[in-house]
Every structure is written in structure tokens, then in C-alpha cells.
C-alpha positions in Angstrom: 40.5 100.7 31.2 43.3 98.2 31.0 45.3 97.7 34.3 48.1 95.2 34.7 50.0 94.0 37.8 53.7 93.2 38.3 55.2 91.5 41.4 58.8 92.7 42.0 61.6 93.3 44.4 63.6 95.9 42.4 66.6 95.1 44.5 67.8 97.5 43.0 65.8 98.4 39.9 67.9 98.1 36.7 67.5 98.3 32.9 66.1 94.8 32.7 63.3 95.8 35.0 62.6 99.0 33.0 62.5 96.8 29.8 59.9 94.6 31.5 57.8 97.6 32.6 58.0 99.0 29.1 57.2 95.7 27.3 54.4 94.9 29.7 52.6 98.2 28.9 53.3 97.9 25.2 52.4 94.2 24.8 49.2 94.3 26.8 48.1 97.8 25.8 48.0 98.8 29.5 46.7 102.1 30.6 48.1 101.6 34.1 50.6 99.4 35.9 50.3 98.5 39.5 53.5 97.1 41.0 53.2 94.8 44.1 56.6 95.4 45.8 58.4 93.4 48.5 59.0 95.5 51.6 62.3 95.9 53.5 63.1 92.1 53.5 63.2 89.9 50.4 62.2 86.4 49.3 65.7 84.9 49.7 65.5 85.7 53.4 67.8 88.7 53.3 67.3 92.5 53.9 66.6 94.6 50.8 69.5 96.5 49.2 67.7 99.7 49.8 64.6 100.4 52.0 61.2 99.9 50.5 60.2 103.6 50.0 63.4 104.2 48.0 62.7 101.2 45.8 59.0 102.2 45.4 60.2 105.6 44.2 62.4 103.9 41.7 59.5 101.9 40.4 57.4 105.0 39.9 60.3 106.9 38.2 60.8 103.9 35.8 57.2 103.7 34.7 54.9 102.2 37.3 51.7 104.1 38.0 51.2 102.8 41.5 53.1 100.7 44.1 51.5 98.6 46.7 53.3 96.5 49.3 53.4 92.7 49.4 52.8 91.9 53.1 56.1 90.7 54.7 54.6 87.3 55.5 54.5 86.5 51.8 57.5 88.7 50.6 59.8 86.6 52.8 58.2 83.2 52.0 59.0 80.4 49.5 58.3 80.9 45.8 54.8 79.4 46.4 54.0 81.7 49.3 55.5 84.8 47.5 53.4 84.1 44.5 50.3 83.6 46.6 50.8 86.9 48.4 51.6 88.8 45.2 48.6 87.5 43.3 46.5 87.9 46.5 47.3 91.6 46.8 46.8 92.2 43.1 43.5 90.3 43.1 42.3 92.3 46.2 42.4 95.5 44.1 39.6 94.0 42.0 40.9 95.8 38.9 43.8 93.9 37.5 43.4 92.3 34.1 46.8 90.6 33.8 49.8 89.8 36.0 52.9 90.2 33.9 56.1 88.4 34.9 59.5 87.7 33.5 60.4 84.2 32.4 63.1 82.3 30.7 60.6 80.4 28.5 59.4 81.8 25.2 55.7 81.1 25.7 53.4 81.6 28.7 51.5 78.5 27.6 54.5 76.3 28.4 54.4 77.4 32.0 50.6 76.9 32.1 51.1 73.3 31.1 53.8 72.8 33.8 51.5 74.4 36.4 48.7 72.0 35.5 51.0 69.0 35.8 52.2 70.2 39.3 48.6 70.9 40.4 47.4 67.5 39.3 50.3 65.8 41.1 49.4 67.6 44.3 45.7 67.0 44.0 46.0 63.3 43.1 48.8 62.3 45.4 49.1 64.6 48.4 52.1 62.8 49.7 54.0 63.0 46.4 55.9 66.2 47.3 56.7 65.0 50.8 58.1 61.8 49.5 60.4 63.7 47.2 61.5 66.0 50.1 62.2 63.0 52.3 64.4 61.5 49.6 66.6 64.6 49.8 65.3 66.6 46.9 64.8 70.4 47.0 61.5 72.0 46.0 62.9 72.6 42.5 64.1 69.0 42.5 60.6 67.7 43.4 59.1 69.8 40.6 61.5 68.4 38.1 60.5 64.9 39.0 56.9 65.7 38.4 57.6 67.5 35.1 60.3 65.2 33.9 62.2 68.4 32.8 64.9 70.0 34.9 65.9 72.6 32.3 62.5 74.5 32.4 62.8 75.0 36.2 64.8 78.2 36.2 64.1 80.7 39.1 61.8 83.0 37.1 60.0 80.1 35.4 59.3 78.6 38.8 57.8 81.9 40.0 55.8 82.1 36.8 54.4 78.6 37.4 53.6 79.6 41.0 51.8 82.8 39.9 49.6 80.7 37.6 48.8 78.2 40.3 48.1 81.0 42.8 45.6 82.5 40.4 43.8 79.2 40.2 44.0 78.6 44.0 42.6 82.0 44.8 39.9 81.7 42.0 41.1 85.0 40.5 40.1 86.3 37.1 43.6 87.7 36.5 45.3 86.3 33.4 49.0 85.4 33.4 51.3 86.9 30.8 55.0 86.2 30.6 57.8 88.2 29.0 61.0 86.5 28.0 63.9 87.9 30.0 67.1 89.0 28.2 70.2 87.8 30.1 71.2 85.4 32.8 69.5 86.6 35.9 71.4 84.3 38.2 74.8 85.4 37.1 77.0 87.2 39.6 79.0 89.0 36.9 78.0 92.0 34.8 77.3 91.4 31.1 79.8 93.0 28.6 78.9 96.6 27.8 78.3 95.8 24.1 75.8 92.9 25.1 72.1 93.2 24.2 71.3 91.4 27.4 70.8 92.8 30.9 72.9 92.1 34.1 71.2 90.6 37.1 70.3 92.6 40.2 72.7 90.4 42.2 75.6 91.2 39.7 74.8 94.9 40.1 74.8 94.7 43.9 78.1 92.9 43.9 79.6 95.4 41.5 78.5 98.3 43.6 79.8 96.8 46.8 83.2 95.8 45.2 83.9 98.7 42.8 81.4 101.5 43.4 79.1 102.7 40.6 81.6 103.1 37.8 81.2 99.7 36.2 77.5 99.4 36.5 76.0 102.8 35.7 74.9 101.7 32.3 72.9 99.0 33.9 70.8 101.5 35.8 68.0 103.5 34.1 68.8 107.2 33.8 65.5 108.0 35.6 66.7 106.2 38.8 70.4 106.5 38.6 70.7 109.7 40.7 68.3 108.3 43.4 70.3 105.1 43.7 73.6 106.9 44.1 72.2 109.4 46.6 70.5 106.6 48.6 73.5 104.2 48.8 75.3 104.4 52.1 72.2 106.1 53.7 69.1 104.1 53.0 71.0 100.8 52.5 72.6 98.5 51.9 72.0 96.2 54.9 73.2 92.6 55.2 72.2 89.7 57.3 75.2 90.1 59.6 73.9 93.6 60.5 71.2 91.7 62.4 73.4 89.2 64.1 72.8 90.4 67.6 69.0 90.6 67.1 68.8 87.1 65.7 70.9 85.6 68.4 68.7 87.2 71.0 65.5 85.8 69.4 67.1 82.3 69.1 68.1 82.3 72.7 64.7 83.4 74.2 62.9 80.8 72.0 65.3 78.0 72.6 63.4 76.4 75.5 60.3 75.6 73.5 61.8 75.4 70.0 61.0 77.2 66.8 58.2 75.1 65.2 55.7 77.9 65.6 57.6 80.0 63.0 56.7 79.8 59.4 58.9 77.5 57.4 60.3 75.5 60.3 59.5 71.9 61.1 60.5 69.7 64.1 63.7 68.6 62.3 64.9 72.1 61.5 63.9 73.4 65.0 66.0 70.6 66.7 68.9 71.3 64.4 68.9 75.0 65.3 68.7 74.2 69.0 71.6 71.7 68.8 73.9 74.0 66.9 73.0 77.2 68.8 76.1 77.0 71.1 78.2 77.4 67.9 76.5 80.7 66.8 79.0 83.4 65.8 77.0 85.6 63.5 74.0 85.5 61.2 75.8 84.5 58.0 78.0 81.9 59.7 74.9 80.3 61.4 73.0 80.0 58.1 76.0 78.2 56.6 76.3 76.0 59.7 72.6 75.0 59.8 72.1 74.4 56.0 72.4 70.9 54.6 72.1 69.1 51.3 68.3 69.0 51.9 68.1 72.5 53.5 69.1 75.2 51.1 70.7 78.5 52.1 67.5 80.4 51.1 65.3 78.0 53.1 67.4 78.5 56.3 67.7 82.2 55.7 64.0 82.6 55.4 63.5 80.5 58.5 65.8 82.8 60.5 64.1 85.9 59.1 60.8 84.6 60.3 62.2 84.2 63.8 63.7 87.7 63.6 60.4 89.3 62.4 58.2 87.1 64.5 56.4 85.6 61.5 54.6 82.5 62.7 52.6 79.9 60.9 49.4 81.5 62.2 50.4 84.7 60.4 50.0 83.0 57.0 46.6 83.6 55.6 45.6 81.7 52.4 43.5 84.2 50.4 40.6 83.3 48.1 38.2 85.2 45.9 35.7 85.1 48.7 38.2 86.0 51.4 40.8 88.3 49.9 43.9 89.6 51.7 42.6 92.1 54.3 44.2 95.3 53.1 46.1 97.1 50.3 48.9 99.3 51.6 49.7 101.9 48.9 53.3 103.1 49.0 53.0 105.6 46.2 51.5 106.6 42.8 52.2 108.9 39.9 50.5 112.2 39.6 47.9 112.1 36.8 46.7 108.7 38.0 43.3 110.0 39.2 41.4 107.6 37.0 43.4 104.7 38.5 42.7 105.9 42.0 39.0 106.2 41.3 38.9 102.7 39.8 40.7 101.2 42.7 38.4 102.8 45.2 35.4 101.5 43.3 36.7 98.0 42.7 38.8 97.1 45.7 37.8 94.0 47.7 39.8 95.2 50.8 40.4 98.5 52.7 42.9 100.7 50.9 45.5 102.1 53.3 47.2 105.3 52.5 47.6 106.7 56.1 47.5 105.7 59.7 43.9 106.9 59.9 43.0 104.4 57.1 44.6 101.5 59.1 42.2 102.1 62.0 39.6 100.1 60.0 41.7 97.0 60.9 42.0 97.7 64.6 40.6 95.1 66.9 40.7 92.4 64.2 43.2 89.6 63.5 43.9 91.4 60.2 45.8 94.0 62.1 48.3 91.4 63.0 49.4 91.0 59.4 49.8 94.8 59.0 51.7 95.0 62.3 54.3 92.6 60.9 54.8 94.9 58.0 55.1 97.9 60.3 57.5 96.2 62.7 59.6 94.9 59.9 60.1 98.4 58.6 60.9 99.7 62.1 63.6 96.9 62.5 65.1 97.8 59.1 65.0 101.5 59.6 66.4 101.3 63.2 69.4 99.4 61.7 69.8 102.1 59.1 70.1 104.7 61.8 72.6 102.6 63.8 74.8 101.8 60.7 74.5 105.1 58.7 73.2 107.6 61.2 70.2 108.3 59.0 66.8 108.6 60.7 64.0 107.2 58.5 60.4 108.1 59.3 58.1 105.2 60.2 55.3 104.1 57.9 52.5 106.6 57.8 54.7 109.3 59.4 55.1 110.9 56.0 52.7 111.3 53.1 52.3 108.6 50.4 54.8 109.0 47.6 53.6 111.1 44.6 55.9 111.4 41.6 
């Protein structure tokens, strides 16, 4: 049985994502695809366009056979942390042959060579990365210095490199496989209707927010189009400013001791937040105020999200083949996947959680803390949906696992 894994946000799912799912199955001859999906908050430090269960349903409708959740600690982390959590959760299943990711490069081997160079630089000179950071370079800038090639470090290539390094760090037997993306996935504009390329998720989000669905319907797979239109204005979207009051409250109550305990925040950033706090107006404004040439928007946004969701440095577990991530939270699966469910049950290195009853296996352990962050993150997101749209969403485990 051939089973492959894909890490995704599907924010929202579009034709480019469906192409990736289709090509992954075809290229690797996969019997089943397991998608590791970000929850209600995403890697750029912002709330998801639609809540996680809606996006999980989209994934199943578009061709995934099972969707599991990337724990929020990793889903809201840097590229390195996101990749480690994604590979970690797929490795914990014990049944994944390949992780298949999108890339701008033509060959996976090109990213494997880059990953090796970065790994050697980190191993042979532990202070190398820090020296680049202190000189004012971003993470991507530091990597370009190591590789001597700035052009290869596009967002998806960086993630691909991090997936490869995460596989090696964990000691996983999963093999990397990249599929070249069609289109500029950083563009904020929709591609022309006669183009063979696909528009980016950010361009689709912007188009929906500005002009409704008319201009972007062709960018949404037919299988998920109705779900997207029905969910919009009910199960999302949410924006950082929707959480302005909650963030300010958390910043104020932590201001005495600072913010260094939170993931992604050092002394310098903590001091900067404290010093600028009197100028706080709203979430978005404060990100713009705190960011600098050395501190990107995404870095600051992730830092604030970790404060909002109470994600601390102690929450971050580094998985390995001998110590896998402590649970696999299944959000949904396709009917007819009995063989996959059986294989997962037999091969899993961690408890598989479908229901609240299953989660009791973690009670009384530190592993429950990681799951609690996921559960609380969803409660925070869903409570804001209720306040903004008047829609009450059931908490995790309050309704059955999705079956499509």
C-alpha cells in the first residue's frame, strides 16, 4: 500500500491545490493521501480564512483521503518549525512513504543539495546563523549567504528545504518529493482567465474580500466551490484586528515580566514590545509599529499570535524517530478508506485521536498541554466567529469526525 503525506493550509483550497493533490497521487502511484492541515491559525501569524473543519472538508472533497491536524505550536511557527511539526505528525503515523510538496524548482534533488549545505553550515559553525541575524539579515537572507544563491530561496522552496532537513533531524524514513508549481504563488493579483497557471491563495482571498466571488470562481475547484460560498461570512473570514482587544489584554497582563517565555520572542523583541505598548491602537497597527528591517511582519505577527494563544517556548517539542509527536488528531476521512484506517491503527507511533474519549489517554501527562493549545486555539477562533457572524460552532470533539 502506497501512502503519501502533504502539509497544507488550504487557505482557501484552490485549483492549484487540487492540481497538486492530483499530480501527487499520479506521480507517486499513491493509494491514499493523508493531508496534515494547519488548524485555525496559520504560519504567517494570522487567523485562517475559514475555520479548520471547513478547510478539512474542502481537502477531502478535492481528493485527500484523510486529514490530520498540525498542532498549533508548529502551524504558527517559522518555516523551520512548521516543517518539523508537519513531518513530525506524518512520521508519527508510521505509514507515510513520501511527503509531497510544491516547489518553484524543477527537481527535488536541487533542494536536497541546498538542504545539505544549510545543515553542514549549522553543524560546523553553530554561530553562523546568529552572526547573519545580528548583521540585519532575515532568515531567508542568512540562507542565501550560505547557499550563495538568492533566487532559489522562494517561499515554497524554503519550505521544501525545511521538510528535507526535518526528515533528517527526526530520523524519518519518509522520502521527499517535490512538484513544480504553476504560477506565482506570492502574487496578490489573479492570473488572466486564459492563463495555464494558477492564482495564489492570497490573490483569491483579496479578490473575494474586494469583489465577491464573481472574478475568482474559476480558480476554485467545482467540488469545493459551493462549500466556500456557503461558509464565507459564517465560518470566516477573520482578521488579526478581530482579536485586537484580546491581544492588548494579554500584552498588558504580561507586561511586568516581559514576553521572553513565549515562542519566537527574545529579550530584544520583548523590550521593544514593552516600550511601544503605550502606542497600541489595534493588532494590525501594532505589528506595523513593532516590525523593523530585521524583524519582518510575519515574525512579529507570529510572536503576537503566540502571546494570544499562550504558546510558550516550553510548548515546543522537538520530535524524533524514538520520541514522536504525542498524538495524531484526525479531523476527517473519506468513506471507503477502511484499509487506510486499518493501516494507521497498526502502524501509528502515537495515540490516534478521533473523539474526546480517545484524548483521555493523554490526561495527566505533559502531552496534554500540546493538545490543549489546539483545543483552546479553536475555542478562541470559534468564539470570535460567533461574535462577528452570530454563528455558533461546536467545539472539537463535540461533533463526529468528518466522513465524506
